[in-house]
N, C-alpha and C positions, 0 to 999 in steps of 0.2 A: 504494500500499499504506500502511496506517495502523496504527500501534501506538497503542492507546487505553488509558489508565489511568482506569477508572471507580472511583475510590477512595471508600470509605465509603458504598457502597450495599448494600442487602440482596440476597439471592439472587433474590427475587421481582422486585425493581426491575431487576436485571441481566437477567433473562429477558425482561422487557418491553422493555428497551433493545435487546437482541439481536434480538427479533422486529421491532422498528421498523427496525433497520438492514437486516435481511434483506428487509423489504418495500420498502426504498429501494434494493434491488439490490446491497447489500454482501454479500460472501461471507466467512465466518469461516474462517481458516486453522486446520486441525487436522492433527495427525500421529497415527499409530496408537499410538506409544509415549509421546508427550508431548502435553499439553493446552495448546496455545498459544491460549488463548481470547481474547486481546486483540489479535490481529493480523487485519486485514481487508483485502480488496482489492476493487476494482471496475474496470470498463472504461469508457472514455469514447470519444466519437467521435474519429476520427483527427486532426482538425485543432484539437482543444481545446488552448488554451495551458496552460503549466505553472501560471501564476498562477490561471487560471480553475478548473482541476482542484483546486488546493489550496483555493480559496475554497469550491467546492462540497463538498468533503470536510469541511472545517471546519464549514460550516453544517449539513450533514446529521447529523454526529456530535453537535453541540450540540443540534439540534432533537430527535434521537432520545433523548437522555438527560435532557431536561427532563421533569419538575421534580426529578428525582432528584439530579443533580449536574452540574457543569461538567467535562467530561473533559479530561485532559491528553493532548495528541496529538503524535505525531511522524509527519510525512507524507513519504513517499517517492514522487516522481513520476518516471515514465520510460516508455519505450515497451514495456518487458518487465517 
């Protein structure tokens, strides 16, 4: 699970970033009453290491937000 802060980008740039993340198989967390638009999750193969999963997440979020910004990320890794 990744909390991503895409500060100082426009709505159009944010939409493009979100579309790229979704294409990379990241799923945006939303709730019916709250719009938690900066929390994402993805699944990895069962034997992926924590370090590898974090590197993949970091790389994909940075690549998806180029050239608009460098996101600030908090990454939570676990089996559930």
